[in-house]
PDB file of N, CA, C and O in Angstrom, chain B, residues numbered from 101:
ATOM      1  N   MET B 101     -18.246 100.505-149.869  1.00  0.00           N
ATOM      2  CA  MET B 101     -18.995  99.672-148.956  1.00  0.00           C
ATOM      3  C   MET B 101     -18.106  99.149-147.827  1.00  0.00           C
ATOM      4  O   MET B 101     -18.519  99.094-146.669  1.00  0.00           O
ATOM      5  N   ARG B 102     -16.883  98.767-148.186  1.00  0.00           N
ATOM      6  CA  ARG B 102     -15.991  98.226-147.163  1.00  0.00           C
ATOM      7  C   ARG B 102     -15.678  99.263-146.093  1.00  0.00           C
ATOM      8  O   ARG B 102     -15.510  98.918-144.923  1.00  0.00           O
ATOM      9  N   ASP B 103     -15.599 100.523-146.486  1.00  0.00           N
ATOM     10  CA  ASP B 103     -15.316 101.580-145.523  1.00  0.00           C
ATOM     11  C   ASP B 103     -16.494 101.800-144.577  1.00  0.00           C
ATOM     12  O   ASP B 103     -16.297 102.026-143.383  1.00  0.00           O
ATOM     13  N   ILE B 104     -17.691 101.736-145.095  1.00  0.00           N
ATOM     14  CA  ILE B 104     -18.886 101.994-144.296  1.00  0.00           C
ATOM     15  C   ILE B 104     -19.298 100.772-143.478  1.00  0.00           C
ATOM     16  O   ILE B 104     -19.668 100.895-142.310  1.00  0.00           O
ATOM     17  N   TYR B 105     -19.232  99.595-144.096  1.00  0.00           N
ATOM     18  CA  TYR B 105     -19.628  98.338-143.445  1.00  0.00           C
ATOM     19  C   TYR B 105     -18.473  97.338-143.482  1.00  0.00           C
ATOM     20  O   TYR B 105     -18.534  96.363-144.232  1.00  0.00           O
ATOM     21  N   PRO B 106     -17.445  97.555-142.705  1.00  0.00           N
ATOM     22  CA  PRO B 106     -16.256  96.695-142.785  1.00  0.00           C
ATOM     23  C   PRO B 106     -16.499  95.241-142.374  1.00  0.00           C
ATOM     24  O   PRO B 106     -15.743  94.364-142.791  1.00  0.00           O
ATOM     25  N   ALA B 107     -17.512  94.963-141.584  1.00  0.00           N
ATOM     26  CA  ALA B 107     -17.762  93.593-141.125  1.00  0.00           C
ATOM     27  C   ALA B 107     -18.658  92.799-142.079  1.00  0.00           C
ATOM     28  O   ALA B 107     -18.904  91.613-141.855  1.00  0.00           O
ATOM     29  N   THR B 108     -19.141  93.441-143.132  1.00  0.00           N
ATOM     30  CA  THR B 108     -20.034  92.779-144.069  1.00  0.00           C
ATOM     31  C   THR B 108     -19.267  91.774-144.923  1.00  0.00           C
ATOM     32  O   THR B 108     -18.187  92.075-145.431  1.00  0.00           O
ATOM     33  N   ALA B 109     -19.833  90.587-145.075  1.00  0.00           N
ATOM     34  CA  ALA B 109     -19.212  89.554-145.906  1.00  0.00           C
ATOM     35  C   ALA B 109     -19.392  89.907-147.381  1.00  0.00           C
ATOM     36  O   ALA B 109     -20.428  90.434-147.787  1.00  0.00           O
ATOM     37  N   GLU B 110     -18.383  89.612-148.160  1.00  0.00           N
ATOM     38  CA  GLU B 110     -18.411  89.904-149.593  1.00  0.00           C
ATOM     39  C   GLU B 110     -18.704  88.630-150.375  1.00  0.00           C
ATOM     40  O   GLU B 110     -18.173  87.565-150.062  1.00  0.00           O
ATOM     41  N   GLN B 111     -19.549  88.746-151.391  1.00  0.00           N
ATOM     42  CA  GLN B 111     -19.899  87.611-152.244  1.00  0.00           C
ATOM     43  C   GLN B 111     -19.622  87.984-153.694  1.00  0.00           C
ATOM     44  O   GLN B 111     -20.124  89.000-154.175  1.00  0.00           O
ATOM     45  N   ARG B 112     -18.843  87.192-154.386  1.00  0.00           N
ATOM     46  CA  ARG B 112     -18.583  87.408-155.808  1.00  0.00           C
ATOM     47  C   ARG B 112     -19.806  87.006-156.621  1.00  0.00           C
ATOM     48  O   ARG B 112     -20.582  86.142-156.213  1.00  0.00           O
ATOM     49  N   CYS B 113     -19.961  87.620-157.738  1.00  0.00           N
ATOM     50  CA  CYS B 113     -21.066  87.342-158.650  1.00  0.00           C
ATOM     51  C   CYS B 113     -20.772  86.065-159.443  1.00  0.00           C
ATOM     52  O   CYS B 113     -19.800  86.004-160.195  1.00  0.00           O
ATOM     53  N   TRP B 114     -21.612  85.056-159.268  1.00  0.00           N
ATOM     54  CA  TRP B 114     -21.416  83.791-159.962  1.00  0.00           C
ATOM     55  C   TRP B 114     -21.619  83.938-161.471  1.00  0.00           C
ATOM     56  O   TRP B 114     -20.921  83.285-162.248  1.00  0.00           O
ATOM     57  N   VAL B 115     -22.541  84.766-161.890  1.00  0.00           N
ATOM     58  CA  VAL B 115     -22.812  84.930-163.322  1.00  0.00           C
ATOM     59  C   VAL B 115     -21.564  85.425-164.040  1.00  0.00           C
ATOM     60  O   VAL B 115     -21.175  84.879-165.072  1.00  0.00           O
ATOM     61  N   HIS B 116     -20.945  86.451-163.492  1.00  0.00           N
ATOM     62  CA  HIS B 116     -19.740  86.986-164.118  1.00  0.00           C
ATOM     63  C   HIS B 116     -18.564  86.025-163.989  1.00  0.00           C
ATOM     64  O   HIS B 116     -17.768  85.890-164.918  1.00  0.00           O
ATOM     65  N   LYS B 117     -18.452  85.363-162.855  1.00  0.00           N
ATOM     66  CA  LYS B 117     -17.357  84.419-162.640  1.00  0.00           C
ATOM     67  C   LYS B 117     -17.459  83.261-163.633  1.00  0.00           C
ATOM     68  O   LYS B 117     -16.453  82.853-164.212  1.00  0.00           O
ATOM     69  N   ILE B 118     -18.668  82.731-163.831  1.00  0.00           N
ATOM     70  CA  ILE B 118     -18.868  81.641-164.783  1.00  0.00           C
ATOM     71  C   ILE B 118     -18.546  82.110-166.198  1.00  0.00           C
ATOM     72  O   ILE B 118     -17.836  81.425-166.934  1.00  0.00           O
ATOM     73  N   ALA B 119     -19.060  83.262-166.576  1.00  0.00           N
ATOM     74  CA  ALA B 119     -18.804  83.792-167.924  1.00  0.00           C
ATOM     75  C   ALA B 119     -17.310  83.994-168.158  1.00  0.00           C
ATOM     76  O   ALA B 119     -16.800  83.657-169.227  1.00  0.00           O
ATOM     77  N   ASN B 120     -16.614  84.535-167.180  1.00  0.00           N
ATOM     78  CA  ASN B 120     -15.178  84.775-167.326  1.00  0.00           C
ATOM     79  C   ASN B 120     -14.393  83.469-167.430  1.00  0.00           C
ATOM     80  O   ASN B 120     -13.457  83.374-168.224  1.00  0.00           O
ATOM     81  N   ALA B 121     -14.761  82.469-166.643  1.00  0.00           N
ATOM     82  CA  ALA B 121     -14.065  81.181-166.692  1.00  0.00           C
ATOM     83  C   ALA B 121     -14.343  80.465-168.015  1.00  0.00           C
ATOM     84  O   ALA B 121     -13.425  79.927-168.633  1.00  0.00           O
ATOM     85  N   LEU B 122     -15.599  80.457-168.447  1.00  0.00           N
ATOM     86  CA  LEU B 122     -15.952  79.775-169.692  1.00  0.00           C
ATOM     87  C   LEU B 122     -15.302  80.432-170.903  1.00  0.00           C
ATOM     88  O   LEU B 122     -15.001  79.768-171.895  1.00  0.00           O
ATOM     89  N   ASP B 123     -15.093  81.721-170.815  1.00  0.00           N
ATOM     90  CA  ASP B 123     -14.451  82.456-171.900  1.00  0.00           C
ATOM     91  C   ASP B 123     -13.027  81.950-172.152  1.00  0.00           C
ATOM     92  O   ASP B 123     -12.475  82.147-173.235  1.00  0.00           O
ATOM     93  N   LYS B 124     -12.449  81.309-171.166  1.00  0.00           N
ATOM     94  CA  LYS B 124     -11.082  80.816-171.269  1.00  0.00           C
ATOM     95  C   LYS B 124     -11.017  79.350-171.725  1.00  0.00           C
ATOM     96  O   LYS B 124      -9.949  78.739-171.730  1.00  0.00           O
ATOM     97  N   LEU B 125     -12.163  78.806-172.102  1.00  0.00           N
ATOM     98  CA  LEU B 125     -12.251  77.430-172.597  1.00  0.00           C
ATOM     99  C   LEU B 125     -12.732  77.432-174.047  1.00  0.00           C
ATOM    100  O   LEU B 125     -13.417  78.363-174.470  1.00  0.00           O
ATOM    101  N   PRO B 126     -12.379  76.398-174.810  1.00  0.00           N
ATOM    102  CA  PRO B 126     -12.928  76.299-176.168  1.00  0.00           C
ATOM    103  C   PRO B 126     -14.443  76.105-176.118  1.00  0.00           C
ATOM    104  O   PRO B 126     -14.979  75.546-175.161  1.00  0.00           O
ATOM    105  N   GLN B 127     -15.109  76.567-177.143  1.00  0.00           N
ATOM    106  CA  GLN B 127     -16.571  76.492-177.171  1.00  0.00           C
ATOM    107  C   GLN B 127     -17.087  75.071-177.033  1.00  0.00           C
ATOM    108  O   GLN B 127     -18.138  74.857-176.429  1.00  0.00           O
ATOM    109  N   ARG B 128     -16.382  74.109-177.571  1.00  0.00           N
ATOM    110  CA  ARG B 128     -16.855  72.723-177.522  1.00  0.00           C
ATOM    111  C   ARG B 128     -16.871  72.171-176.105  1.00  0.00           C
ATOM    112  O   ARG B 128     -17.610  71.226-175.830  1.00  0.00           O
ATOM    113  N   LEU B 129     -16.072  72.737-175.191  1.00  0.00           N
ATOM    114  CA  LEU B 129     -16.030  72.278-173.802  1.00  0.00           C
ATOM    115  C   LEU B 129     -16.940  73.076-172.869  1.00  0.00           C
ATOM    116  O   LEU B 129     -17.170  72.674-171.729  1.00  0.00           O
ATOM    117  N   GLN B 130     -17.442  74.177-173.342  1.00  0.00           N
ATOM    118  CA  GLN B 130     -18.211  75.063-172.476  1.00  0.00           C
ATOM    119  C   GLN B 130     -19.485  74.443-171.888  1.00  0.00           C
ATOM    120  O   GLN B 130     -19.769  74.674-170.713  1.00  0.00           O
ATOM    121  N   PRO B 131     -20.259  73.671-172.647  1.00  0.00           N
ATOM    122  CA  PRO B 131     -21.455  73.075-172.027  1.00  0.00           C
ATOM    123  C   PRO B 131     -21.115  72.142-170.854  1.00  0.00           C
ATOM    124  O   PRO B 131     -21.773  72.186-169.814  1.00  0.00           O
ATOM    125  N   ARG B 132     -20.097  71.308-171.021  1.00  0.00           N
ATOM    126  CA  ARG B 132     -19.695  70.396-169.942  1.00  0.00           C
ATOM    127  C   ARG B 132     -19.143  71.174-168.753  1.00  0.00           C
ATOM    128  O   ARG B 132     -19.462  70.867-167.604  1.00  0.00           O
ATOM    129  N   ALA B 133     -18.322  72.174-169.026  1.00  0.00           N
ATOM    130  CA  ALA B 133     -17.757  72.991-167.956  1.00  0.00           C
ATOM    131  C   ALA B 133     -18.850  73.760-167.223  1.00  0.00           C
ATOM    132  O   ALA B 133     -18.781  73.934-166.006  1.00  0.00           O
ATOM    133  N   THR B 134     -19.848  74.217-167.956  1.00  0.00           N
ATOM    134  CA  THR B 134     -20.968  74.923-167.338  1.00  0.00           C
ATOM    135  C   THR B 134     -21.669  74.023-166.340  1.00  0.00           C
ATOM    136  O   THR B 134     -22.034  74.459-165.248  1.00  0.00           O
ATOM    137  N   SER B 135     -21.857  72.772-166.712  1.00  0.00           N
ATOM    138  CA  SER B 135     -22.515  71.854-165.796  1.00  0.00           C
ATOM    139  C   SER B 135     -21.667  71.616-164.551  1.00  0.00           C
ATOM    140  O   SER B 135     -22.209  71.497-163.452  1.00  0.00           O
ATOM    141  N   HIS B 136     -20.347  71.544-164.702  1.00  0.00           N
ATOM    142  CA  HIS B 136     -19.455  71.401-163.539  1.00  0.00           C
ATOM    143  C   HIS B 136     -19.579  72.603-162.607  1.00  0.00           C
ATOM    144  O   HIS B 136     -19.690  72.455-161.390  1.00  0.00           O
ATOM    145  N   VAL B 137     -19.557  73.775-163.190  1.00  0.00           N
ATOM    146  CA  VAL B 137     -19.604  74.998-162.388  1.00  0.00           C
ATOM    147  C   VAL B 137     -20.969  75.147-161.713  1.00  0.00           C
ATOM    148  O   VAL B 137     -21.048  75.619-160.579  1.00  0.00           O
ATOM    149  N   HIS B 138     -22.021  74.757-162.388  1.00  0.00           N
ATOM    150  CA  HIS B 138     -23.352  74.823-161.782  1.00  0.00           C
ATOM    151  C   HIS B 138     -23.464  73.852-160.605  1.00  0.00           C
ATOM    152  O   HIS B 138     -24.110  74.161-159.604  1.00  0.00           O
ATOM    153  N   GLU B 139     -22.842  72.691-160.723  1.00  0.00           N
ATOM    154  CA  GLU B 139     -22.812  71.745-159.600  1.00  0.00           C
ATOM    155  C   GLU B 139     -22.106  72.375-158.403  1.00  0.00           C
ATOM    156  O   GLU B 139     -22.528  72.206-157.260  1.00  0.00           O
ATOM    157  N   MET B 140     -21.046  73.091-158.677  1.00  0.00           N
ATOM    158  CA  MET B 140     -20.300  73.794-157.628  1.00  0.00           C
ATOM    159  C   MET B 140     -21.188  74.836-156.956  1.00  0.00           C
ATOM    160  O   MET B 140     -21.273  74.909-155.730  1.00  0.00           O
ATOM    161  N   MET B 141     -21.838  75.628-157.776  1.00  0.00           N
ATOM    162  CA  MET B 141     -22.658  76.731-157.282  1.00  0.00           C
ATOM    163  C   MET B 141     -23.866  76.218-156.490  1.00  0.00           C
ATOM    164  O   MET B 141     -24.294  76.857-155.529  1.00  0.00           O
ATOM    165  N   ARG B 142     -24.408  75.081-156.886  1.00  0.00           N
ATOM    166  CA  ARG B 142     -25.629  74.553-156.256  1.00  0.00           C
ATOM    167  C   ARG B 142     -25.348  73.497-155.188  1.00  0.00           C
ATOM    168  O   ARG B 142     -26.270  72.843-154.703  1.00  0.00           O
ATOM    169  N   ALA B 143     -24.100  73.334-154.831  1.00  0.00           N
ATOM    170  CA  ALA B 143     -23.727  72.317-153.838  1.00  0.00           C
ATOM    171  C   ALA B 143     -24.411  72.597-152.500  1.00  0.00           C
ATOM    172  O   ALA B 143     -24.758  73.737-152.192  1.00  0.00           O
ATOM    173  N   GLU B 144     -24.595  71.553-151.726  1.00  0.00           N
ATOM    174  CA  GLU B 144     -25.265  71.651-150.425  1.00  0.00           C
ATOM    175  C   GLU B 144     -24.483  72.494-149.420  1.00  0.00           C
ATOM    176  O   GLU B 144     -25.073  73.131-148.547  1.00  0.00           O
ATOM    177  N   GLY B 145     -23.195  72.497-149.539  1.00  0.00           N
ATOM    178  CA  GLY B 145     -22.374  73.246-148.592  1.00  0.00           C
ATOM    179  C   GLY B 145     -20.997  73.517-149.161  1.00  0.00           C
ATOM    180  O   GLY B 145     -20.684  73.106-150.278  1.00  0.00           O
ATOM    181  N   ARG B 146     -20.183  74.204-148.397  1.00  0.00           N
ATOM    182  CA  ARG B 146     -18.853  74.596-148.842  1.00  0.00           C
ATOM    183  C   ARG B 146     -17.995  73.377-149.187  1.00  0.00           C
ATOM    184  O   ARG B 146     -17.299  73.380-150.202  1.00  0.00           O
ATOM    185  N   GLN B 147     -18.039  72.340-148.355  1.00  0.00           N
ATOM    186  CA  GLN B 147     -17.212  71.155-148.599  1.00  0.00           C
ATOM    187  C   GLN B 147     -17.592  70.480-149.920  1.00  0.00           C
ATOM    188  O   GLN B 147     -16.718  70.088-150.693  1.00  0.00           O
ATOM    189  N   ALA B 148     -18.875  70.348-150.170  1.00  0.00           N
ATOM    190  CA  ALA B 148     -19.331  69.745-151.428  1.00  0.00           C
ATOM    191  C   ALA B 148     -18.923  70.618-152.620  1.00  0.00           C
ATOM    192  O   ALA B 148     -18.547  70.099-153.671  1.00  0.00           O
ATOM    193  N   ALA B 149     -18.997  71.921-152.457  1.00  0.00           N
ATOM    194  CA  ALA B 149     -18.598  72.843-153.522  1.00  0.00           C
ATOM    195  C   ALA B 149     -17.098  72.726-153.796  1.00  0.00           C
ATOM    196  O   ALA B 149     -16.670  72.747-154.950  1.00  0.00           O
ATOM    197  N   LEU B 150     -16.315  72.603-152.745  1.00  0.00           N
ATOM    198  CA  LEU B 150     -14.868  72.453-152.915  1.00  0.00           C
ATOM    199  C   LEU B 150     -14.522  71.132-153.594  1.00  0.00           C
ATOM    200  O   LEU B 150     -13.559  71.054-154.357  1.00  0.00           O
ATOM    201  N   GLU B 151     -15.300  70.104-153.319  1.00  0.00           N
ATOM    202  CA  GLU B 151     -15.101  68.818-154.004  1.00  0.00           C
ATOM    203  C   GLU B 151     -15.408  68.949-155.493  1.00  0.00           C
ATOM    204  O   GLU B 151     -14.694  68.396-156.329  1.00  0.00           O
ATOM    205  N   GLU B 152     -16.463  69.676-155.821  1.00  0.00           N
ATOM    206  CA  GLU B 152     -16.796  69.923-157.229  1.00  0.00           C
ATOM    207  C   GLU B 152     -15.706  70.759-157.899  1.00  0.00           C
ATOM    208  O   GLU B 152     -15.351  70.525-159.055  1.00  0.00           O
ATOM    209  N   LEU B 153     -15.189  71.724-157.167  1.00  0.00           N
ATOM    210  CA  LEU B 153     -14.101  72.537-157.699  1.00  0.00           C
ATOM    211  C   LEU B 153     -12.872  71.669-157.981  1.00  0.00           C
ATOM    212  O   LEU B 153     -12.199  71.855-158.995  1.00  0.00           O
ATOM    213  N   ALA B 154     -12.584  70.735-157.097  1.00  0.00           N
ATOM    214  CA  ALA B 154     -11.455  69.826-157.297  1.00  0.00           C
ATOM    215  C   ALA B 154     -11.645  68.994-158.566  1.00  0.00           C
ATOM    216  O   ALA B 154     -10.687  68.758-159.302  1.00  0.00           O
ATOM    217  N   LEU B 155     -12.873  68.551-158.822  1.00  0.00           N
ATOM    218  CA  LEU B 155     -13.156  67.807-160.055  1.00  0.00           C
ATOM    219  C   LEU B 155     -12.949  68.686-161.289  1.00  0.00           C
ATOM    220  O   LEU B 155     -12.405  68.241-162.299  1.00  0.00           O
ATOM    221  N   PHE B 156     -13.386  69.930-161.189  1.00  0.00           N
ATOM    222  CA  PHE B 156     -13.195  70.882-162.284  1.00  0.00           C
ATOM    223  C   PHE B 156     -11.703  71.083-162.533  1.00  0.00           C
ATOM    224  O   PHE B 156     -11.249  71.060-163.677  1.00  0.00           O
ATOM    225  N   GLN B 157     -10.949  71.278-161.463  1.00  0.00           N
ATOM    226  CA  GLN B 157      -9.500  71.463-161.586  1.00  0.00           C
ATOM    227  C   GLN B 157      -8.840  70.241-162.217  1.00  0.00           C
ATOM    228  O   GLN B 157      -7.991  70.367-163.100  1.00  0.00           O
ATOM    229  N   GLU B 158      -9.232  69.081-161.762  1.00  0.00           N
ATOM    230  CA  GLU B 158      -8.657  67.837-162.271  1.00  0.00           C
ATOM    231  C   GLU B 158      -8.874  67.695-163.781  1.00  0.00           C
ATOM    232  O   GLU B 158      -7.988  67.249-164.510  1.00  0.00           O
ATOM    233  N   GLU B 159     -10.051  68.078-164.227  1.00  0.00           N
ATOM    234  CA  GLU B 159     -10.384  67.912-165.637  1.00  0.00           C
ATOM    235  C   GLU B 159      -9.761  68.970-166.545  1.00  0.00           C
ATOM    236  O   GLU B 159      -9.374  68.661-167.673  1.00  0.00           O
ATOM    237  N   TYR B 160      -9.656  70.219-166.069  1.00  0.00           N
ATOM    238  CA  TYR B 160      -9.262  71.316-166.955  1.00  0.00           C
ATOM    239  C   TYR B 160      -7.901  71.951-166.668  1.00  0.00           C
ATOM    240  O   TYR B 160      -7.394  72.697-167.507  1.00  0.00           O
ATOM    241  N   GLU B 161      -7.307  71.685-165.533  1.00  0.00           N
ATOM    242  CA  GLU B 161      -6.073  72.374-165.130  1.00  0.00           C
ATOM    243  C   GLU B 161      -4.931  72.194-166.128  1.00  0.00           C
ATOM    244  O   GLU B 161      -4.249  73.165-166.452  1.00  0.00           O
ATOM    245  N   SER B 162      -4.712  70.999-166.611  1.00  0.00           N
ATOM    246  CA  SER B 162      -3.546  70.752-167.454  1.00  0.00           C
ATOM    247  C   SER B 162      -3.590  71.501-168.784  1.00  0.00           C
ATOM    248  O   SER B 162      -2.565  72.005-169.243  1.00  0.00           O
ATOM    249  N   LYS B 163      -4.751  71.579-169.397  1.00  0.00           N
ATOM    250  CA  LYS B 163      -4.851  72.234-170.701  1.00  0.00           C
ATOM    251  C   LYS B 163      -5.359  73.669-170.638  1.00  0.00           C
ATOM    252  O   LYS B 163      -5.078  74.475-171.525  1.00  0.00           O
ATOM    253  N   TYR B 164      -6.109  73.982-169.582  1.00  0.00           N
ATOM    254  CA  TYR B 164      -6.749  75.304-169.499  1.00  0.00           C
ATOM    255  C   TYR B 164      -6.538  75.925-168.113  1.00  0.00           C
ATOM    256  O   TYR B 164      -7.504  76.165-167.389  1.00  0.00           O
ATOM    257  N   PRO B 165      -5.305  76.178-167.751  1.00  0.00           N
ATOM    258  CA  PRO B 165      -5.031  76.698-166.404  1.00  0.00           C
ATOM    259  C   PRO B 165      -5.650  78.073-166.139  1.00  0.00           C
ATOM    260  O   PRO B 165      -5.957  78.404-164.994  1.00  0.00           O
ATOM    261  N   LYS B 166      -5.832  78.861-167.177  1.00  0.00           N
ATOM    262  CA  LYS B 166      -6.429  80.191-166.981  1.00  0.00           C
ATOM    263  C   LYS B 166      -7.886  80.086-166.558  1.00  0.00           C
ATOM    264  O   LYS B 166      -8.357  80.892-165.755  1.00  0.00           O
ATOM    265  N   ALA B 167      -8.601  79.111-167.083  1.00  0.00           N
ATOM    266  CA  ALA B 167     -10.004  78.905-166.688  1.00  0.00           C
ATOM    267  C   ALA B 167     -10.087  78.485-165.230  1.00  0.00           C
ATOM    268  O   ALA B 167     -10.946  78.960-164.488  1.00  0.00           O
ATOM    269  N   VAL B 168      -9.196  77.597-164.823  1.00  0.00           N
ATOM    270  CA  VAL B 168      -9.173  77.140-163.427  1.00  0.00           C
ATOM    271  C   VAL B 168      -8.753  78.278-162.507  1.00  0.00           C
ATOM    272  O   VAL B 168      -9.351  78.473-161.449  1.00  0.00           O
ATOM    273  N   ALA B 169      -7.738  79.024-162.899  1.00  0.00           N
ATOM    274  CA  ALA B 169      -7.265  80.146-162.086  1.00  0.00           C
ATOM    275  C   ALA B 169      -8.362  81.197-161.906  1.00  0.00           C
ATOM    276  O   ALA B 169      -8.462  81.820-160.849  1.00  0.00           O
ATOM    277  N   CYS B 170      -9.170  81.388-162.925  1.00  0.00           N
ATOM    278  CA  CYS B 170     -10.264  82.356-162.843  1.00  0.00           C
ATOM    279  C   CYS B 170     -11.232  81.989-161.719  1.00  0.00           C
ATOM    280  O   CYS B 170     -11.722  82.868-161.010  1.00  0.00           O
ATOM    281  N   LEU B 171     -11.508  80.701-161.555  1.00  0.00           N
ATOM    282  CA  LEU B 171     -12.419  80.262-160.501  1.00  0.00           C
ATOM    283  C   LEU B 171     -11.743  80.228-159.130  1.00  0.00           C
ATOM    284  O   LEU B 171     -12.359  80.590-158.128  1.00  0.00           O
ATOM    285  N   THR B 172     -10.506  79.803-159.082  1.00  0.00           N
ATOM    286  CA  THR B 172      -9.865  79.575-157.795  1.00  0.00           C
ATOM    287  C   THR B 172      -9.296  80.829-157.145  1.00  0.00           C
ATOM    288  O   THR B 172      -9.067  80.837-155.936  1.00  0.00           O
ATOM    289  N   LYS B 173      -9.066  81.875-157.906  1.00  0.00           N
ATOM    290  CA  LYS B 173      -8.437  83.061-157.308  1.00  0.00           C
ATOM    291  C   LYS B 173      -9.335  83.780-156.289  1.00  0.00           C
ATOM    292  O   LYS B 173      -8.830  84.454-155.392  1.00  0.00           O
ATOM    293  N   ASP B 174     -10.628  83.643-156.420  1.00  0.00           N
ATOM    294  CA  ASP B 174     -11.564  84.315-155.506  1.00  0.00           C
ATOM    295  C   ASP B 174     -12.375  83.321-154.698  1.00  0.00           C
ATOM    296  O   ASP B 174     -13.499  83.617-154.294  1.00  0.00           O
ATOM    297  N   ILE B 175     -11.825  82.164-154.463  1.00  0.00           N
ATOM    298  CA  ILE B 175     -12.591  81.092-153.838  1.00  0.00           C
ATOM    299  C   ILE B 175     -13.148  81.478-152.471  1.00  0.00           C
ATOM    300  O   ILE B 175     -14.242  81.048-152.108  1.00  0.00           O
ATOM    301  N   ASP B 176     -12.418  82.273-151.721  1.00  0.00           N
ATOM    302  CA  ASP B 176     -12.889  82.662-150.383  1.00  0.00           C
ATOM    303  C   ASP B 176     -14.170  83.491-150.448  1.00  0.00           C
ATOM    304  O   ASP B 176     -15.032  83.351-149.580  1.00  0.00           O
ATOM    305  N   VAL B 177     -14.311  84.345-151.450  1.00  0.00           N
ATOM    306  CA  VAL B 177     -15.518  85.170-151.559  1.00  0.00           C
ATOM    307  C   VAL B 177     -16.536  84.622-152.557  1.00  0.00           C
ATOM    308  O   VAL B 177     -17.647  85.141-152.662  1.00  0.00           O
ATOM    309  N   LEU B 178     -16.161  83.585-153.280  1.00  0.00           N
ATOM    310  CA  LEU B 178     -17.099  82.975-154.220  1.00  0.00           C
ATOM    311  C   LEU B 178     -18.121  82.111-153.495  1.00  0.00           C
ATOM    312  O   LEU B 178     -19.267  82.006-153.933  1.00  0.00           O
ATOM    313  N   PHE B 179     -17.718  81.493-152.394  1.00  0.00           N
ATOM    314  CA  PHE B 179     -18.606  80.614-151.641  1.00  0.00           C
ATOM    315  C   PHE B 179     -19.112  81.240-150.343  1.00  0.00           C
ATOM    316  O   PHE B 179     -19.556  80.513-149.454  1.00  0.00           O
ATOM    317  N   THR B 180     -19.060  82.537-150.210  1.00  0.00           N
ATOM    318  CA  THR B 180     -19.503  83.211-148.996  1.00  0.00           C
ATOM    319  C   THR B 180     -20.941  82.855-148.630  1.00  0.00           C
ATOM    320  O   THR B 180     -21.250  82.631-147.459  1.00  0.00           O
ATOM    321  N   PHE B 181     -21.808  82.804-149.620  1.00  0.00           N
ATOM    322  CA  PHE B 181     -23.222  82.550-149.336  1.00  0.00           C
ATOM    323  C   PHE B 181     -23.448  81.191-148.681  1.00  0.00           C
ATOM    324  O   PHE B 181     -24.483  80.973-148.052  1.00  0.00           O
ATOM    325  N   MET B 182     -22.501  80.285-148.821  1.00  0.00           N
ATOM    326  CA  MET B 182     -22.651  78.964-148.226  1.00  0.00           C
ATOM    327  C   MET B 182     -22.401  78.955-146.721  1.00  0.00           C
ATOM    328  O   MET B 182     -22.630  77.946-146.054  1.00  0.00           O
ATOM    329  N   ASP B 183     -21.940  80.063-146.199  1.00  0.00           N
ATOM    330  CA  ASP B 183     -21.717  80.188-144.762  1.00  0.00           C
ATOM    331  C   ASP B 183     -22.995  80.559-144.009  1.00  0.00           C
ATOM    332  O   ASP B 183     -23.001  80.625-142.780  1.00  0.00           O
ATOM    333  N   TYR B 184     -24.066  80.796-144.749  1.00  0.00           N
ATOM    334  CA  TYR B 184     -25.329  81.226-144.148  1.00  0.00           C
ATOM    335  C   TYR B 184     -26.395  80.153-144.336  1.00  0.00           C
ATOM    336  O   TYR B 184     -26.288  79.332-145.248  1.00  0.00           O
ATOM    337  N   PRO B 185     -27.411  80.146-143.497  1.00  0.00           N
ATOM    338  CA  PRO B 185     -28.498  79.168-143.672  1.00  0.00           C
ATOM    339  C   PRO B 185     -29.168  79.338-145.026  1.00  0.00           C
ATOM    340  O   PRO B 185     -29.210  80.441-145.569  1.00  0.00           O
ATOM    341  N   ALA B 186     -29.684  78.262-145.561  1.00  0.00           N
ATOM    342  CA  ALA B 186     -30.307  78.274-146.884  1.00  0.00           C
ATOM    343  C   ALA B 186     -31.455  79.274-146.980  1.00  0.00           C
ATOM    344  O   ALA B 186     -31.715  79.815-148.054  1.00  0.00           O
ATOM    345  N   ALA B 187     -32.135  79.520-145.879  1.00  0.00           N
ATOM    346  CA  ALA B 187     -33.268  80.450-145.890  1.00  0.00           C
ATOM    347  C   ALA B 187     -32.832  81.886-146.208  1.00  0.00           C
ATOM    348  O   ALA B 187     -33.644  82.698-146.652  1.00  0.00           O
ATOM    349  N   HIS B 188     -31.584  82.187-145.985  1.00  0.00           N
ATOM    350  CA  HIS B 188     -31.108  83.530-146.252  1.00  0.00           C
ATOM    351  C   HIS B 188     -30.759  83.678-147.705  1.00  0.00           C
ATOM    352  O   HIS B 188     -30.333  84.751-148.132  1.00  0.00           O
TER     353      HIS B 188
END
């Protein structure tokens, strides 16, 4: 796709990203972490999503850095859809 449509914006799949991040957390923390990630995904805009991500990092970074790294490594393409009007 990149070869044919090089100017097309790329969007990471939230379903897979959430599943991969939660897999790196203990089961007892997964419901709370899911709610954090859903807040991120449903944020009004990129800035609000980044604030939610910061809260997620603050809560889980020290004990579960792999879960945080899973979300933050693709941050530029994870929030691509927020660059477009809600109607799209």
